[in-house]
C-alpha positions as CSV (number, residue, x, y, z in Angstrom):
1,M,-14.6,8.5,-10.1
2,T,-14.5,7.5,-13.7
3,P,-12.9,4.4,-15.1
4,S,-9.4,4.8,-16.3
5,R,-8.0,4.3,-19.7
6,E,-6.9,0.7,-20.0
7,G,-3.8,0.2,-17.8
8,H,-3.8,3.7,-16.3
9,L,-4.2,4.8,-12.7
10,S,-7.7,6.4,-12.4
11,V,-6.9,8.5,-9.3
12,A,-3.7,10.6,-9.1
13,V,-1.5,10.4,-6.1
14,S,-2.5,13.0,-3.6
15,A,-2.2,14.1,0.1
16,H,-4.9,11.4,0.7
17,D,-2.3,8.6,0.0
18,H,0.3,6.9,2.2
19,V,3.6,8.1,0.5
20,Q,7.3,7.6,1.1
21,G,9.7,9.7,-1.0
22,P,9.6,13.1,-2.5
23,A,6.7,14.4,-4.6
24,D,9.1,15.4,-7.4
25,A,10.7,12.0,-7.7
26,P,11.1,11.0,-11.4
27,A,9.4,7.6,-10.7
28,T,6.2,7.1,-8.6
29,L,5.3,3.5,-7.8
30,V,1.8,2.9,-6.6
31,V,1.1,-0.5,-5.1
32,Y,-2.4,-1.8,-4.4
33,G,-1.9,-4.4,-1.7
34,D,-3.5,-6.7,0.8
35,Y,-2.0,-7.2,4.3
36,E,-2.7,-11.0,4.2
37,C,-1.5,-11.6,0.6
38,P,1.9,-13.4,0.6
39,Y,2.7,-12.0,-2.9
40,T,2.1,-8.4,-1.7
41,R,4.6,-9.1,1.2
42,K,7.2,-10.4,-1.2
43,A,6.7,-7.5,-3.7
44,L,7.0,-5.0,-0.9
45,A,10.3,-6.6,0.2
46,V,11.6,-5.9,-3.4
47,V,10.2,-2.4,-3.3
48,A,12.1,-1.8,0.0
49,Q,15.3,-2.8,-1.6
50,L,14.7,-0.6,-4.6
51,R,13.7,2.3,-2.4
52,A,17.1,1.9,-0.6
53,S,19.0,1.9,-3.9
54,L,17.1,4.5,-5.8
55,G,16.7,7.0,-2.9
56,D,15.0,10.2,-3.8
57,Q,14.4,9.1,-7.4
58,L,11.5,6.9,-6.2
59,R,8.2,7.9,-4.6
60,F,6.3,4.9,-3.1
61,V,2.6,4.9,-2.5
62,F,0.6,2.1,-0.8
63,R,-3.1,1.8,-1.3
64,N,-5.4,-0.7,0.4
65,F,-7.0,-3.5,-1.6
66,P,-8.1,-6.1,0.9
67,L,-9.3,-9.3,-0.8
68,D,-11.4,-10.2,2.2
69,E,-13.2,-13.0,0.3
70,I,-10.0,-15.0,0.2
71,H,-8.1,-13.3,3.1
72,P,-10.3,-13.2,6.1
73,H,-8.1,-10.9,8.1
74,A,-7.1,-8.4,5.3
75,L,-9.9,-5.9,5.9
76,Q,-9.4,-5.7,9.7
77,A,-5.6,-5.4,9.1
78,A,-6.2,-2.5,6.7
79,Q,-8.4,-0.9,9.4
80,A,-5.6,-1.3,11.9
81,A,-3.1,0.4,9.5
82,E,-5.5,3.3,9.1
83,A,-6.2,3.5,12.8
84,A,-2.5,3.7,13.3
85,D,-2.2,6.4,10.7
86,A,-4.7,8.5,12.7
87,Q,-2.0,8.4,15.4
88,G,0.9,9.1,13.0
89,Q,2.1,5.5,12.9
90,F,1.0,4.2,9.5
91,W,4.3,3.0,8.2
92,P,5.4,1.3,11.5
93,M,2.1,-0.5,11.6
94,H,2.3,-1.4,7.9
95,T,5.7,-2.9,8.6
96,Q,4.3,-4.9,11.6
97,L,1.4,-6.2,9.7
98,F,3.5,-7.6,6.9
99,A,6.2,-8.9,9.2
100,H,3.5,-10.9,11.1
101,Q,1.2,-11.7,8.3
102,K,0.1,-15.0,9.8
103,A,-0.9,-13.3,13.1
104,L,-3.6,-10.7,12.2
105,E,-6.3,-11.6,14.8
106,D,-7.7,-8.7,16.8
107,Q,-5.5,-9.5,19.9
108,D,-2.5,-9.5,17.6
109,L,-3.4,-6.1,16.2
110,A,-3.9,-4.7,19.7
111,Q,-0.4,-6.1,20.6
112,Y,1.2,-4.3,17.6
113,A,-0.6,-1.1,18.6
114,A,0.8,-1.3,22.1
115,L,4.3,-2.1,20.8
116,L,4.1,1.1,18.7
117,G,3.0,3.1,21.7
118,L,-0.5,3.9,20.3
119,D,-3.4,5.0,22.4
120,S,-4.8,1.5,22.9
121,A,-8.3,2.7,23.8
122,R,-8.5,5.0,20.8
123,F,-7.1,2.2,18.5
124,A,-9.7,-0.3,19.8
125,H,-12.5,2.1,19.4
126,D,-11.5,2.9,15.8
127,L,-11.4,-0.8,15.0
128,E,-14.8,-1.5,16.7
129,T,-16.5,1.4,15.0
130,H,-14.9,0.8,11.6
131,A,-13.8,4.5,11.7
132,Y,-11.7,4.3,8.5
133,M,-13.8,2.1,6.3
134,A,-14.6,5.0,4.0
135,R,-10.8,5.5,3.5
136,I,-10.3,1.9,2.7
137,R,-13.3,1.8,0.3
138,S,-11.9,4.9,-1.5
139,D,-8.7,3.0,-2.1
140,V,-10.6,-0.1,-3.3
141,E,-12.8,1.9,-5.6
142,S,-9.8,3.7,-7.1
143,G,-8.2,0.3,-7.7
144,M,-11.3,-1.1,-9.3
145,S,-11.6,1.9,-11.6
146,S,-8.0,1.4,-12.5
147,G,-8.5,-2.2,-13.4
148,V,-7.0,-3.8,-10.3
149,Q,-8.3,-7.3,-9.9
150,G,-5.7,-8.8,-7.5
151,T,-2.8,-8.0,-5.3
152,P,-0.2,-6.8,-5.7
153,T,-1.0,-4.6,-8.6
154,L,1.6,-1.9,-9.4
155,F,1.6,1.3,-11.4
156,I,4.7,3.2,-12.5
157,N,4.1,6.9,-13.2
158,G,0.4,6.2,-13.6
159,R,0.7,3.2,-16.0
160,R,0.0,-0.3,-14.8
161,H,3.2,-2.4,-14.6
162,D,2.2,-5.7,-16.2
163,G,5.6,-7.3,-15.7
164,S,6.7,-9.2,-12.6
165,W,7.1,-7.5,-9.2
166,E,10.4,-9.3,-8.9
167,E,13.5,-7.2,-8.9
168,S,14.7,-8.5,-12.3
169,A,11.6,-7.0,-13.9
170,L,10.7,-4.1,-11.6
171,A,14.2,-2.5,-11.4
172,P,14.6,-2.0,-15.1
173,A,11.0,-0.7,-15.4
174,L,11.7,1.9,-12.8
175,A,15.0,2.7,-14.4
176,R,13.2,3.3,-17.7
177,A,10.7,5.6,-15.9
178,I,13.5,7.6,-14.3
179,A,15.4,7.9,-17.6
180,S,12.3,9.0,-19.5
181,H,11.6,11.6,-16.9
182,S,15.0,13.1,-17.3
183,A,15.0,13.0,-21.1
């Protein structure tokens, strides 16, 4: 992985990513986030609203960037999301983790897995053995090579969005990306 040009995504969106929306959407929004970061949670609430209004014009990608030195549960939460992904439940677990951001202890994660109907033994084993650490490290490395230093960090069509993640700034930036794609 080579460092990106300043302000550009170093690793293109691929089948490796967690994606919502069509591959041919005119705007792709990549968010590097941390499950324990309150700003990531707030940004993703805005993204959910924009996804609802933009529909198939927006492809959303979430990449893990746990800031475990300041958020002690972030890495384990990312592992829980990846363990859920192995059972086809990434997005429901993603939603649970952000909805219950202040309850990310191991017993909480096990409770969310049970709520989602996951194989509890498999889920617990995946967490205990750190089965998906390579996947998480890959996201972190791609973020670091793209210049990510904190969460949330957003990229629109491969370029870092240096404006606010609030709707007043993000909605127009996505509208410009959509308009420039159709031009």
